[in-house]
C-alpha positions as CSV (number, residue, x, y, z in Angstrom):
1,X,113.7,148.7,111.8
2,X,116.9,150.5,111.0
3,X,118.7,148.9,113.9
4,X,117.4,145.5,112.8
5,X,118.6,146.1,109.2
6,X,122.0,147.2,110.5
7,X,122.3,144.0,112.5
8,X,122.1,145.8,115.9
9,X,119.5,143.3,117.2
10,X,119.8,144.2,120.9
11,X,118.9,147.8,120.2
12,X,116.1,146.8,117.9
13,X,114.7,144.5,120.6
14,X,114.8,147.3,123.1
15,X,113.0,149.7,120.8
16,X,110.3,147.1,119.9
17,X,109.7,146.4,123.5
18,X,109.3,150.1,124.2
19,X,106.8,150.4,121.3
20,X,104.9,147.3,122.6
21,X,104.6,148.8,126.1
22,X,103.3,152.2,125.1
23,X,101.2,151.4,122.1
24,X,97.9,149.6,121.4
25,X,96.3,147.6,118.6
26,X,98.1,147.0,115.4
27,X,101.3,148.6,116.7
28,X,101.6,146.1,119.5
29,X,101.0,143.3,117.0
30,X,103.7,144.7,114.7
31,X,106.2,145.1,117.5
32,X,105.6,141.5,118.7
33,X,106.0,140.2,115.2
34,X,109.3,142.1,114.7
35,X,110.5,141.0,118.2
36,X,109.9,137.4,117.1
37,X,111.9,138.0,114.0
38,X,114.8,139.5,116.0
39,X,114.8,136.7,118.5
40,X,114.8,134.2,115.6
41,X,117.8,136.0,114.0
42,X,119.6,135.9,117.4
43,X,119.1,132.1,117.6
44,X,116.6,132.3,120.4
45,X,114.0,130.0,118.9
46,X,112.0,129.5,122.1
47,X,111.3,133.2,122.5
48,X,110.6,133.6,118.8
49,X,108.1,130.8,118.9
50,X,106.3,132.3,121.9
51,X,106.1,135.7,120.3
52,X,104.8,134.3,117.0
53,X,102.2,132.4,118.9
54,X,101.1,135.6,120.7
55,X,100.7,137.3,117.3
56,X,98.6,134.4,116.0
57,X,96.4,134.6,119.1
58,X,95.9,138.4,118.5
59,X,94.1,137.4,115.3
60,X,95.2,140.5,113.4
61,X,96.7,141.4,110.0
62,X,100.0,139.6,110.7
63,X,98.4,136.3,111.8
64,X,99.1,134.5,108.5
65,X,102.7,135.8,108.3
66,X,103.3,134.7,111.9
67,X,101.8,131.3,111.2
68,X,104.0,130.8,108.2
69,X,107.1,131.9,110.1
70,X,106.2,129.5,113.0
71,X,105.6,126.6,110.5
72,X,109.0,127.2,108.9
73,X,110.9,127.1,112.2
């Protein structure tokens, strides 16, 4: 998240993808949600939408947040 806050979105995306590939459960959900936010910040709305939809399908704790973010796009 530090990279994301500093505006280094490419490095943040790389880190979140790494977390997503080696983790399970709530960490994968969090990584996908943050990936979607990074993609949205970069202006890649299609990728962001797809990631938000994946988070919604996971039916976890971030489902409502992802749905709100998707609705506001």
